[in-house]
ZANU-628910 format. One record per residue (C-alpha): y, z, x; residue in one letter. Coordinates in Angstrom, 2 decimals. Layout:
BEGIN
PT    north       up     east  resn
PT        Y        Z        X     a
...
//
This chain:
BEGIN
PT    north       up     east  resn
PT     0.07     0.03     0.10     m
PT     3.53    -0.48     1.31     p
PT     5.87     1.96     2.23     l
PT     8.53     2.84     0.17     r
PT    12.09     4.10     1.79     f
PT    14.58     5.30    -0.02     e
PT    16.87     7.09     3.20     r
PT    16.38     4.97     5.66     t
PT    19.54     2.51     7.17     w
PT    19.77    -0.04    10.31     i
PT    23.00     0.81    11.54     q
PT    22.43    -1.28    14.85     g
PT    21.11    -3.96    16.21     t
PT    20.59    -5.53    20.09     g
PT    18.45    -7.65    21.98     r
PT    18.23    -9.28    25.80     f
PT    17.07   -12.43    26.65     l
PT    16.78   -12.85    30.46     p
PT    18.44   -15.34    32.46     g
PT    19.72   -18.52    31.62     p
PT    18.37   -20.49    28.50     p
PT    15.43   -23.15    30.16     v
PT    15.37   -26.42    28.52     d
PT    12.09   -28.05    27.99     n
PT    12.73   -30.59    31.27     d
PT    13.14   -26.97    32.83     g
PT    10.12   -25.64    32.16     m
PT     8.21   -26.77    34.81     d
PT    10.29   -24.77    37.66     a
PT     8.97   -21.71    36.17     y
PT     5.32   -22.65    34.33     i
PT     4.44   -25.83    36.68     a
PT     1.76   -28.15    35.70     p
PT    -1.82   -27.22    36.24     l
PT    -3.41   -31.10    36.32     t
PT    -1.91   -34.69    35.62     r
PT    -3.11   -33.53    31.92     l
PT    -1.26   -30.81    31.61     s
PT     2.29   -33.08    31.38     g
PT     0.56   -35.00    28.30     r
PT    -0.22   -31.54    26.47     i
PT     3.06   -30.11    26.96     k
PT     4.79   -32.99    25.40     r
PT     1.97   -32.64    22.55     r
PT     2.61   -28.93    22.01     i
PT     6.51   -29.33    22.43     l
PT     6.82   -31.79    19.96     a
PT     5.30   -29.78    17.36     e
PT     6.82   -26.16    18.05     n
PT    10.12   -27.43    18.13     g
PT    11.22   -25.24    20.56     i
PT    13.95   -26.81    22.92     r
PT    15.55   -23.54    24.91     a
PT    13.69   -20.34    26.05     r
PT    14.03   -17.55    28.41     h
PT    11.89   -16.35    31.34     y
PT    12.26   -12.75    33.25     a
PT    11.04   -14.42    36.80     i
PT    12.78   -16.97    38.67     d
PT    11.29   -20.29    39.98     p
PT     9.05   -18.84    42.28     e
PT     7.48   -16.23    40.37     g
PT     9.12   -13.41    41.15     r
PT     9.85   -10.88    38.70     t
PT    13.87   -10.99    37.80     v
PT    13.14    -8.25    34.95     h
PT    10.40    -5.94    33.92     a
PT     9.10    -5.55    30.36     c
PT    10.30    -2.25    30.22     s
PT    13.83    -3.23    31.70     a
PT    14.16    -6.22    29.37     m
PT    13.79    -3.32    26.39     a
PT    15.89    -0.57    27.81     a
PT    18.79    -3.59    28.15     n
PT    17.98    -4.53    24.69     a
PT    18.59    -1.22    23.43     i
PT    21.73    -0.41    25.33     a
PT    23.38    -3.24    23.82     d
PT    21.81    -1.47    20.20     c
PT    23.36     1.54    21.22     l
PT    26.69    -0.22    21.05     a
PT    26.55    -2.16    18.26     d
PT    25.56     1.62    16.31     a
PT    28.31     3.25    18.08     r
PT    25.54     6.69    19.31     l
PT    24.59     7.69    22.86     r
PT    20.86     8.12    23.51     i
PT    21.32    11.72    23.89     d
PT    21.63    11.41    20.01     e
PT    18.26     9.96    19.47     i
PT    15.20    12.27    18.62     g
PT    12.63     8.97    18.61     l
PT    11.83     6.06    20.81     l
PT     8.80     3.98    19.13     a
PT     8.07     0.73    21.12     c
PT     5.83    -2.52    20.62     g
PT     4.80    -4.92    23.26     t
PT     1.47    -7.28    23.64     s
PT     1.65    -6.24    27.30     g
PT     4.03    -4.29    29.24     g
PT     4.16    -3.28    33.00     d
PT     1.15    -1.56    33.24     a
PT    -2.32    -0.50    31.49     l
PT    -1.24     2.65    31.01     m
PT     1.08     4.74    29.61     p
PT     2.35     4.08    26.74     g
PT     5.47     0.74    26.82     f
PT     7.54     3.30    24.92     a
PT     7.16     6.05    28.16     s
PT     7.78     3.38    30.41     m
PT    11.08     2.38    28.45     v
PT    11.92     5.78    28.71     l
PT    11.54     6.33    32.19     g
PT    13.78     2.90    32.59     q
PT    16.49     4.32    31.22     m
PT    16.01     7.97    32.55     s
PT    16.71     8.92    29.12     a
PT    16.71    12.52    28.51     p
PT    13.32    13.87    26.24     p
PT    12.54    12.73    23.11     m
PT     9.53    12.04    21.04     q
PT     8.08     8.47    22.72     t
PT     5.55     6.45    20.32     f
PT     3.69     2.67    21.89     s
PT     2.42     0.53    19.30     s
PT    -0.16    -2.23    21.30     h
PT    -0.95    -5.52    19.58     g
PT     0.43    -8.99    19.47     i
PT     3.42   -10.20    17.67     c
PT     2.72    -7.22    14.74     a
PT     3.07    -4.49    17.29     s
PT     7.11    -4.18    17.02     g
PT     6.79    -3.77    13.23     v
PT     4.11    -1.10    14.13     g
PT     6.71     0.66    16.19     a
PT     9.52    -0.18    13.40     w
PT     7.69     1.69    11.10     e
PT     6.66     4.51    12.37     a
PT    11.04     5.36    13.63     a
PT    11.51     4.56     9.95     a
PT     8.32     7.15     8.61     a
PT    10.07     9.92    11.18     s
PT    13.76     9.13     9.66     v
PT    12.43     8.96     5.99     e
PT    10.38    12.08     6.39     l
PT    13.71    13.87     7.79     g
PT    11.99    14.24    11.72     s
PT    14.87    12.36    12.86     h
PT    18.15    11.72    12.14     a
PT    18.35     8.59    14.20     h
PT    15.15     6.63    15.62     a
PT    15.23     3.81    18.12     l
PT    13.19     1.02    17.79     v
PT    12.05    -1.51    20.88     a
PT     9.86    -4.54    21.33     a
PT     9.63    -6.83    24.41     a
PT     7.36    -9.62    25.40     e
PT     7.07   -10.73    28.90     m
PT     4.15   -13.17    29.25     p
PT     5.88   -15.52    31.68     s
PT     4.18   -13.47    34.46     r
PT     0.95   -14.91    32.81     l
PT     1.53   -18.48    32.81     f
PT     2.51   -19.02    36.79     k
PT     0.55   -21.76    38.18     r
PT    -1.30   -19.04    40.74     s
PT    -3.16   -17.47    37.62     r
PT    -5.36   -19.94    37.37     y
PT    -6.11   -20.64    41.12     a
PT    -9.55   -18.46    40.91     a
PT   -10.64   -21.72    38.82     r
PT    -9.83   -24.41    40.39     g
PT    -6.44   -24.74    37.86     y
PT    -9.42   -25.47    35.25     d
PT    -7.94   -24.66    31.81     a
PT    -9.33   -25.15    28.11     d
PT    -6.51   -26.51    25.63     f
PT    -6.41   -22.99    23.95     d
PT    -5.75   -21.52    28.04     a
PT    -3.18   -24.48    27.85     h
PT    -1.53   -24.31    24.77     f
PT     0.29   -20.82    25.41     l
PT     1.92   -21.63    27.92     r
PT     4.03   -23.88    26.47     w
PT     4.76   -21.37    23.50     m
PT     5.43   -18.05    24.56     l
PT     8.80   -17.05    26.29     s
PT    10.32   -13.61    27.79     d
PT    13.02   -11.38    25.27     g
PT    13.44    -8.25    24.08     a
PT    15.10    -6.68    20.89     g
PT    15.82    -3.26    19.39     s
PT    17.23    -1.53    15.87     l
PT    18.15     1.79    15.56     l
PT    17.24     3.23    12.48     l
PT    19.19     6.28    10.84     t
PT    19.39     8.78     7.78     s
PT    23.34     9.04     7.77     s
PT    24.70     5.56     8.29     p
PT    28.11     4.37     8.66     q
PT    29.98     1.18     7.63     s
PT    29.07    -2.45     9.68     r
PT    31.63    -4.41     8.25     a
PT    31.93    -3.17     4.81     g
PT    28.25    -3.20     3.89     v
PT    25.00    -0.99     5.05     r
PT    21.48    -2.36     5.53     l
PT    19.57    -0.19     3.94     r
PT    15.48    -0.64     4.43     l
PT    12.90    -0.72     0.82     r
PT    10.11    -1.36     2.09     f
PT     7.12    -2.35     5.01     m
PT     4.18    -3.49     5.09     h
PT     1.39    -3.99     7.17     q
PT    -2.20    -5.05     6.27     r
PT    -5.00    -6.52     9.03     s
PT    -7.44    -9.17     8.10     f
PT    -9.69    -8.23    11.22     s
PT   -12.73    -7.62     9.70     g
PT   -12.86   -11.08     8.02     d
PT   -12.01   -13.00    10.76     y
PT   -12.89   -13.69    14.61     p
PT   -10.41   -12.91    17.63     v
PT    -7.49   -15.81    17.11     c
PT    -5.48   -14.95    19.81     m
PT    -6.56   -12.88    23.15     q
PT    -6.43   -12.23    26.71     l
PT    -9.42   -10.42    28.56     g
PT   -12.17   -11.39    26.95     l
PT   -14.23   -14.45    28.39     t
PT   -13.90   -18.17    26.43     p
PT   -16.42   -17.35    23.96     d
PT   -15.32   -13.51    23.35     r
PT   -18.52   -12.55    24.60     s
PT   -17.63   -10.13    27.63     r
PT   -14.61    -8.39    28.26     s
PT   -12.73    -8.21    31.79     h
PT   -13.84    -4.61    31.87     l
PT   -17.33    -5.92    32.55     d
PT   -17.52    -7.64    35.28     y
PT   -17.74    -5.84    38.46     a
PT   -14.31    -6.77    40.48     s
PT   -11.25    -8.44    39.10     w
PT   -11.64   -11.74    40.79     q
PT   -15.14   -11.80    39.17     e
PT   -13.12   -11.57    35.65     a
PT   -10.38   -13.96    36.81     e
PT   -12.47   -16.83    37.95     a
PT   -14.57   -16.69    34.99     d
PT   -11.31   -16.98    32.59     g
PT   -11.33   -13.73    30.87     a
PT    -7.83   -13.07    32.26     l
PT    -6.57   -16.47    30.41     f
PT    -4.29   -16.17    27.51     l
PT    -5.80   -18.20    24.77     r
PT    -5.36   -18.94    20.96     q
PT    -8.01   -20.92    19.00     d
PT    -5.51   -23.15    16.70     i
PT    -8.19   -23.97    14.68     r
PT    -7.61   -20.72    13.52     l
PT    -4.32   -21.11    12.80     l
PT    -4.11   -22.69     9.33     p
PT    -6.21   -19.22     7.83     h
PT    -2.73   -16.81     8.92     l
PT    -0.46   -18.15     6.45     f
PT    -3.08   -18.36     3.71     d
PT    -3.94   -14.94     4.15     v
PT    -0.18   -14.31     4.67     g
PT     1.04   -16.31     1.85     i
PT    -1.39   -14.03    -0.56     h
PT    -0.52   -11.57     0.34     e
PT     3.15   -12.12    -0.09     y
PT     1.83   -13.15    -3.96     a
PT     0.43   -10.04    -4.19     q
PT     3.41    -7.73    -2.92     l
PT     5.50   -10.11    -5.80     a
PT     2.90    -9.34    -8.08     k
PT     2.98    -5.69    -7.64     d
PT     6.76    -5.63    -7.99     g
PT     7.09    -4.85    -4.38     w
PT    10.20    -8.14    -4.15     l
PT    11.28   -10.84    -6.33     e
PT    11.57   -14.16    -4.28     p
PT    14.27   -15.39    -7.11     e
PT    16.24   -12.43    -5.54     r
PT    15.88   -12.78    -2.01     v
PT    19.09   -14.45     0.03     d
PT    17.81   -14.37     2.96     h
PT    14.08   -15.21     4.63     f
PT    13.45   -14.61     8.27     l
PT    10.22   -16.21     9.28     c
PT     8.41   -15.96    12.12     h
PT     6.54   -18.62    12.49     y
PT     5.55   -19.98    16.03     s
PT     5.78   -23.44    15.46     s
PT     8.41   -25.54    13.57     e
PT     5.37   -27.04    12.33     k
PT     4.14   -24.11    10.33     f
PT     8.04   -23.72     8.32     a
PT     6.42   -26.52     5.76     p
PT     3.09   -24.70     5.77     v
PT     4.73   -21.78     4.96     v
PT     7.11   -23.40     2.52     d
PT     4.21   -25.40     0.21     e
PT     1.80   -22.14     0.07     l
PT     5.05   -20.28    -1.53     m
PT     5.68   -23.49    -4.21     h
PT     2.03   -23.41    -4.60     k
PT     1.84   -19.62    -5.58     a
PT     4.86   -20.15    -7.77     g
PT     7.18   -17.29    -5.46     l
PT     8.71   -20.20    -3.61     s
PT    12.22   -18.77    -2.07     i
PT    14.71   -21.82    -0.99     p
PT    14.93   -23.29     2.56     r
PT    18.56   -23.16     2.43     e
PT    17.97   -19.47     2.23     r
PT    15.86   -19.28     5.11     w
PT    16.60   -18.51     8.76     y
PT    15.20   -19.18    12.14     s
PT    15.84   -18.94    16.02     n
PT    12.45   -20.20    17.05     l
PT    13.83   -23.38    18.76     t
PT    16.63   -21.98    20.87     t
PT    14.97   -18.71    21.52     r
PT    11.94   -19.29    21.95     g
PT     8.68   -17.01    20.74     n
PT     9.04   -13.96    22.10     t
PT     5.92   -12.97    20.27     g
PT     6.39    -8.73    19.24     a
PT    10.24    -9.12    19.86     a
PT    10.86   -12.08    17.82     s
PT    11.92   -10.41    14.69     i
PT    14.30    -8.20    16.46     f
PT    16.02   -10.84    18.03     i
PT    15.68   -13.01    14.83     m
PT    17.36   -10.40    13.19     l
PT    20.43    -8.81    15.65     d
PT    21.17   -13.21    16.12     e
PT    21.43   -13.25    12.19     f
PT    23.82   -10.05    11.02     l
PT    26.01   -11.11    14.47     r
PT    26.31   -14.67    12.89     t
PT    26.11   -14.65     9.40     r
PT    28.01   -12.80     6.77     q
PT    25.86   -10.96     4.18     v
PT    27.14    -8.89     0.98     a
PT    25.96    -6.17    -1.01     p
PT    23.30    -6.88    -3.35     g
PT    21.34    -9.51    -1.02     q
PT    17.90    -9.08    -0.18     q
PT    16.73    -9.48     3.99     i
PT    12.97   -10.02     3.68     l
PT    11.05   -10.50     6.81     c
PT     7.82   -11.68     7.33     f
PT     5.98   -11.57    10.42     i
PT     2.03   -12.75    10.72     p
PT    -0.13   -12.05    13.74     e
PT    -2.78   -14.53    14.96     s
PT    -4.77   -11.54    17.42     g
PT    -7.13   -10.98    14.65     r
PT    -4.57   -11.85    11.80     f
PT    -2.32    -9.32    10.90     t
PT     0.57    -9.81     8.43     v
PT     3.74    -7.94     7.63     a
PT     6.65    -7.58     5.49     f
PT    10.09    -5.33     5.70     a
PT    12.44    -5.83     2.87     l
PT    16.48    -4.99     3.58     i
PT    18.93    -4.69     0.95     e
PT    23.14    -5.07     1.74     v
PT    24.06    -2.27    -0.07     e
PT    28.48    -1.85    -0.20     a
PT    29.67     0.89     2.38     a
PT    31.17     2.79     0.02     d
PT    28.59     3.50    -1.86     v
PT    26.79     6.65    -2.28     p
PT    23.62     7.06    -0.07     g
PT    21.64     7.74    -2.98     e
PT    23.41     6.12    -5.34     s
PT    20.55     3.01    -6.71     f
PT    16.46     3.98    -5.80     s
PT    14.67     0.97    -5.58     f
PT    11.23     1.63    -6.84     r
PT     8.33    -1.35    -6.91     p
PT     5.88    -1.37   -10.32     a
PT     3.94     1.63   -10.64     g
PT     5.48     3.48    -7.59     i
PT     6.60     7.50    -8.45     p
PT     9.98     8.28    -7.90     m
PT    10.59    10.58    -5.34     p
PT    11.75    14.05    -5.91     a
PT    15.36    13.48    -5.17     a
PT    15.39    11.16    -8.19     d
PT    13.81    13.29   -10.84     d
PT    16.65    14.54   -12.02     d
PT    18.45    11.66   -12.70     v
PT    16.03     9.26   -14.22     i
PT    12.55    11.51   -14.59     a
PT     9.92    10.35   -16.82     p
PT    10.07    11.48   -20.81     p
PT     7.56    14.14   -20.46     h
PT     6.77    15.47   -16.42     d
PT     2.18    15.25   -16.52     p
PT     2.70    18.57   -14.57     a
PT     4.16    20.48   -17.09     d
PT     2.17    19.43   -20.09     a
PT    -0.89    20.94   -21.33     p
PT    -3.99    20.25   -19.91     e
PT    -5.30    18.19   -22.62     a
PT    -1.79    15.76   -22.65     l
PT    -2.04    15.96   -18.87     r
PT    -3.86    12.41   -17.76     h
PT    -2.27    10.78   -20.86     l
PT     1.37    11.67   -19.45     l
PT     0.62    10.73   -15.92     a
PT    -0.53     7.01   -16.98     e
PT     2.60     6.30   -19.31     l
PT     4.64     7.81   -16.32     a
PT     3.15     5.39   -13.65     a
PT     4.08     2.71   -16.83     v
PT     7.48     4.30   -17.42     w
PT     8.22     4.30   -13.39     h
PT     7.56     0.45   -13.18     s
PT     9.78    -0.07   -16.18     y
PT    12.57     1.97   -15.15     r
PT    12.59     0.27   -11.57     s
PT    12.87    -3.39   -12.90     r
PT    15.44    -2.21   -15.65     a
PT    17.44    -0.59   -13.15     w
PT    17.26    -4.05   -10.72     r
PT    18.17    -6.46   -13.79     t
PT    21.38    -8.55   -13.70     p
PT    23.26    -6.44   -16.55     l
PT    22.63    -3.34   -14.54     i
PT    22.81    -4.65   -11.38     r
PT    26.89    -5.55   -12.89     k
PT    26.79    -1.84   -13.74     l
PT    25.89    -0.29   -10.36     r
PT    28.08    -2.79    -8.43     e
PT    31.44    -2.24   -10.82     r
PT    31.33    -5.74   -12.20     r
PT    30.75    -4.87   -15.56     f
PT    33.31    -5.74   -17.89     d
PT    34.50    -5.48   -21.82     q
PT    32.66    -8.80   -22.32     a
PT    29.72    -7.58   -20.63     d
PT    29.31    -4.71   -22.95     y
PT    30.16    -6.61   -26.11     v
PT    27.71    -9.33   -25.41     r
PT    24.52    -6.61   -24.77     w
PT    25.74    -5.01   -28.43     m
PT    25.67    -8.39   -30.03     e
PT    22.25    -8.88   -28.90     h
PT    20.69    -4.63   -29.05     w
PT    22.25    -4.52   -32.20     i
PT    19.78    -6.24   -34.57     p
PT    17.03    -5.01   -32.28     q
PT    18.18    -1.57   -33.44     v
PT    18.50    -1.89   -37.06     r
PT    15.11    -3.22   -36.99     e
PT    13.50     0.22   -35.69     g
PT    13.02     2.13   -38.61     s
PT    11.48    -0.93   -40.27     k
PT     8.40    -1.20   -38.06     w
PT     8.38     1.96   -37.92     m
PT     7.73     2.49   -41.63     r
PT     5.76    -0.38   -41.65     e
PT     3.36     1.60   -39.07     g
PT     3.62     5.00   -41.22     a
PT     2.18     3.15   -43.82     a
PT    -0.49     1.50   -42.04     s
PT    -2.20     5.38   -40.77     v
PT    -5.14     5.79   -41.95     l
PT    -7.31     9.00   -42.22     p
PT    -8.03    11.51   -40.32     p
PT    -4.02    10.82   -39.13     y
PT    -2.53    12.09   -41.98     d
PT    -0.03    14.28   -39.81     a
PT     0.66    11.40   -37.94     l
PT     2.23     9.44   -40.74     r
PT     4.54    11.63   -41.80     a
PT     6.01    12.69   -38.52     l
PT     6.78     8.46   -38.03     i
PT     8.36     8.46   -41.58     e
PT    10.83    11.49   -40.39     t
PT    11.65     9.61   -37.23     h
PT    12.43     6.14   -39.34     a
PT    14.19     8.49   -41.60     g
PT    16.44    10.05   -38.55     d
PT    16.89     6.13   -37.06     e
PT    17.46     4.02   -40.03     q
PT    21.21     3.86   -40.20     d
PT    21.99     4.26   -36.75     d
PT    22.39     0.81   -36.05     y
PT    25.36     0.78   -38.40     m
PT    27.06     3.76   -35.38     i
PT    26.33     0.43   -32.76     l
PT    27.67    -2.24   -34.42     f
PT    31.20     0.33   -35.33     e
PT    31.44     0.42   -31.28     d
PT    30.75    -2.89   -31.05     y
PT    33.83    -4.09   -33.20     r
PT    35.90    -1.11   -31.61     k
PT    34.83    -2.82   -28.25     a
PT    36.04    -6.09   -29.15     g
PT    33.05    -7.87   -30.99     g
PT    34.56   -10.97   -32.77     c
PT    31.23   -11.03   -35.55     v
PT    32.38    -9.16   -38.38     a
PT    29.65    -9.77   -40.52     d
PT    26.16    -8.07   -38.80     i
PT    23.86   -10.08   -40.82     d
PT    25.37   -12.92   -37.96     l
PT    24.28   -11.33   -35.18     l
PT    20.79   -12.14   -33.10     r
PT    18.39   -10.72   -30.84     r
PT    17.80   -13.10   -28.00     n
PT    14.17   -14.10   -26.77     p
PT    13.46   -10.92   -25.70     g
PT    14.07    -8.73   -28.27     g
PT    13.00   -11.27   -30.95     e
PT     9.26   -11.16   -29.28     a
PT     9.42    -7.54   -29.08     l
PT    10.74    -7.17   -32.65     n
PT     7.74    -9.96   -33.65     s
PT     5.08    -7.83   -31.10     y
PT     6.10    -4.38   -32.86     l
PT     5.97    -6.07   -36.18     h
PT     2.35    -7.36   -35.84     a
PT     1.08    -4.31   -34.38     l
PT     2.50    -1.54   -37.24     a
PT     0.70    -3.89   -39.66     a
PT    -2.97    -3.10   -38.22     t
PT    -4.98    -0.03   -39.14     p
PT    -4.03     2.60   -37.67     n
PT    -1.41     1.27   -35.12     p
PT    -1.52     4.53   -32.71     l
PT    -0.08     2.35   -29.80     g
PT     3.35     2.38   -31.82     l
PT     3.29     5.72   -30.08     l
PT     3.63     3.98   -26.70     g
PT     6.38     1.63   -27.77     a
PT     8.34     4.65   -28.88     i
PT     8.31     6.72   -25.44     y
PT     9.44     3.80   -23.86     i
PT    12.34     3.14   -26.39     i
PT    13.52     6.83   -26.79     e
PT    13.02     7.45   -22.71     g
PT    15.36     4.85   -22.18     t
PT    17.80     6.40   -24.53     g
PT    17.44     9.79   -23.27     q
PT    16.86     8.97   -19.45     r
PT    18.27     5.85   -18.86     i
PT    21.19     5.29   -21.26     i
PT    22.86     8.89   -19.99     p
PT    22.43     7.64   -16.10     a
PT    24.33     4.18   -17.13     l
PT    26.97     5.86   -19.55     l
PT    29.08     7.21   -16.82     p
PT    29.30     3.66   -15.28     l
PT    30.03     1.90   -18.03     m
PT    33.48     4.68   -18.76     k
PT    34.38     3.99   -15.11     v
PT    34.50     0.38   -15.42     s
PT    35.69     0.07   -18.86     l
PT    38.34     2.90   -19.75     t
PT    39.95     2.93   -16.35     g
PT    42.69     0.51   -17.28     a
PT    45.43     0.82   -19.64     a
PT    43.90    -2.10   -21.71     d
PT    40.72     0.09   -21.34     g
PT    38.04     0.98   -24.56     l
PT    38.91     3.81   -26.40     p
PT    36.56     6.51   -25.80     a
PT    35.08     6.33   -29.43     d
PT    33.87     3.46   -28.36     a
PT    30.43     4.76   -26.82     f
PT    29.23     7.01   -29.56     r
PT    26.08     4.89   -29.80     f
PT    25.38     5.80   -27.09     l
PT    26.31     9.63   -26.55     e
PT    24.50    10.20   -29.19     y
PT    20.85     8.54   -28.05     h
PT    21.47    10.29   -24.61     g
PT    21.87    13.81   -26.73     a
PT    19.57    13.41   -29.29     n
PT    16.74    11.36   -27.87     d
PT    15.37    14.38   -26.40     e
PT    14.76    16.21   -29.91     h
PT    12.90    12.55   -31.29     h
PT    11.10    12.89   -27.57     l
PT     9.38    16.85   -28.38     l
PT     8.38    15.09   -31.94     r
PT     6.78    12.37   -29.91     w
PT     4.58    14.92   -27.78     l
PT     3.50    16.22   -31.48     r
PT     2.62    12.60   -32.66     a
PT     0.48    12.30   -29.60     v
PT    -1.58    15.77   -29.86     e
PT    -2.43    14.61   -33.03     i
PT    -3.73    11.23   -32.28     v
PT    -5.81    13.11   -29.08     l
PT    -7.36    15.60   -31.00     d
PT    -9.39    12.41   -32.89     h
PT    -9.22    10.47   -29.79     d
PT   -13.45    10.91   -28.59     a
PT   -13.43     7.57   -27.26     d
PT   -10.49     7.86   -25.73     g
PT    -9.03     4.33   -27.82     a
PT    -5.84     6.44   -29.22     g
PT    -5.03     6.97   -25.62     a
PT    -5.56     3.65   -24.24     r
PT    -3.61     2.23   -27.00     a
PT    -0.79     3.99   -26.20     i
PT    -1.02     3.19   -22.83     i
PT    -1.63    -0.56   -23.34     d
PT     1.38    -0.19   -25.95     t
PT     3.48     1.10   -23.68     a
PT     3.43    -1.55   -20.87     r
PT     3.97    -4.26   -22.96     r
PT     7.05    -2.89   -24.47     t
PT     8.18    -2.61   -21.53     a
PT     7.75    -5.88   -20.64     e
PT     9.11    -6.97   -23.62     l
PT    12.44    -4.30   -23.24     y
PT    12.78    -5.99   -19.82     l
PT    13.36    -9.42   -21.33     m
PT    15.65    -8.42   -23.06     q
PT    17.43    -6.81   -20.51     f
PT    17.30   -10.43   -18.67     e
PT    18.47   -12.60   -21.24     h
PT    21.85   -10.04   -22.07     i
PT    23.67   -11.97   -19.06     t
PT    24.12   -15.49   -18.60     p
//
C-alpha cells in the first residue's frame, strides 16, 4: 500500500553534474571503443535513447575527478543553499545509490564523512534506479512521524568507472551486447532533496508530499540489470577464488538484458492504473509528469500503455531532461525534479507525479507532490485516497459520522466498514472542482447560486423517497418504518429554506418547479426512488448515512470558507443567505442519532448479515452518485 503523507514538505532541491557536458562525439575520450563493432553499437544505442549530452566524473585518462560520495556532498550543498538551512539543523541523512565508492560501509556514512558533517542519523538504500526513492521514502517517513524536523535525501551514481576500456582487458576486450549496452546509456551525477515539517515559502508556493509508493516484482521476473553475476546469472563474483578470475569470466561487467525491458513498463503502468483505481491519483489532475525512462524510445511506450488503460496524461504535461543530462540512475529523478523546479513555474493546486521504474529485477516507484499557496495553513487540506482512514490530526474536522471505537460491540464492524466508505467519499468530495474553488478562495456568488440551483430539487425529493421506503418496510422491521417516517417528516419542508437562501443569494428562478437536478443528482434521485420501491429497502440507511453525514460533517467545514468568500465585500451576501447550511450543520447530528437506532433495529434481525451488507453497499453507491452531483456543479 502507498505511504500517505500529511505533514511533510520539500523545502529545497539541489544537483551536481561533474565536469562539462560531453556530447556524443566526445564520449569516446572517456568511454573508449572496445572493438571495431563498438562504433556501430554506439550509434544504434544513441539513436534510440536520444541522449545528446551527459557528464562524467572521470577525466579522459580514466582518473577519478569527483568521487561518488563527493558528488552527493556537492548536491547536498546546493540543496541546503536552496533551502536556506545549515547542515547542523539536519537530523537524518538518507542516501541511495547502485554503487558508491566502497562496498562497505553504507553510502550515507561515506557521504556524511565526506562532508565532515556533525553527528546525525543515517540511512543507506542500495539498489538501482529506485534506491534513491527508497532513501526518499525513509526520510519522509521520519519527518512525518516527527522523528526529525528536517531530513536530507541524496542519490548519486558514478558508472563511468565501470566503463573504462581497461575494465574489459581481462577478457580481451570481448563483451557481449548486454555488456556493451549500458556503456552508452549511463552517466554520472547526483541530486538531493531537503524534507521538512515546517515549510517556508518558495516563490509564493510550498511543495507538499502526498504519497509515495514502491513495489517490487522480483518474484515474477528474472534479473534484468546486474553487476556481480556471470552472464547466465548462475555464479556470483564472490564464488571465485580471486577477483581476477571473476573479472576474466565476465562477472564484473555491468549488464542489462534488453529483451526483458518492455515488461518493466507493462508492470509499471498496471501499478499506475491500480493507484488510480484505488483513488490515490487522478490522471486528469496531474499537471506535471516527471517520468524516469532510460531511453526516449520508451516514452511513446509509456504513453501508449497509459492511453490503453484510459488513464493518459497529455504529453505536453510531461517533463524529462534525459537528452541533456543523461541517465544518472538513482539520481535521475532528483536531478530532474531540481531542474524542473528551477526552470518551470508551478501554481497552487497543481500536482507533480514522479514515476521511477527500475530494471534491476523490476521495481516501480511513484511519488505525488502537491503545490499549495504559501499562505494556506499547513493542515488546511488533508489529501485522502480512497478507503484510507483519516489521521488523528483531522478527526475533529471531518471525522466519520460515527466513530466505530465508541459504538456498542454489535455495531462496530458495520461502522468500521462505513467509515472506510466515508473516508473515501470525503477525500474525493474535498477534491471536487467546487470544493477546490472554496479552498483556493476562488468561490464566488455565482458558484453558490449554481450549487443551490442543482441541489434544491435533489433535497426536495428526500422526504419522498424516504416515505416510499417506509411504505416498503415489512415485518419484522415495523419499528424501522416509524423511524423513517419521522425522519421524512422532519425534512419534508427543508428544501423551502434552501430555496429562500437561493433567492437571497441572487438566484433568478422564481418558480421552484423550474429548477432541475444535474446528471449526478438525477442519477442519485432515480437510484433512491428505485431502491425505496423494493421490499424491505434496508440499504436506504446507507444512503442516509452519506447524505446526513455530509450535512453534519462536511457542510460545517465548508460554511466558514463560504462566508469568508461571499460576505466580506460591501456587496457581499447577507448573513441569512446560509440558513439551510447552518441548520443542517446543527441538526443533522440529532438525525444521525436516530439513524443509529434504525441500524440497531436492522441488526437485531440480521442473522445472515444481508442487512448490514445492503447498508454498506448502498452507502458506497450513494457516495459515488453524490460525488457525481458535486462534479457537475462547476462548469
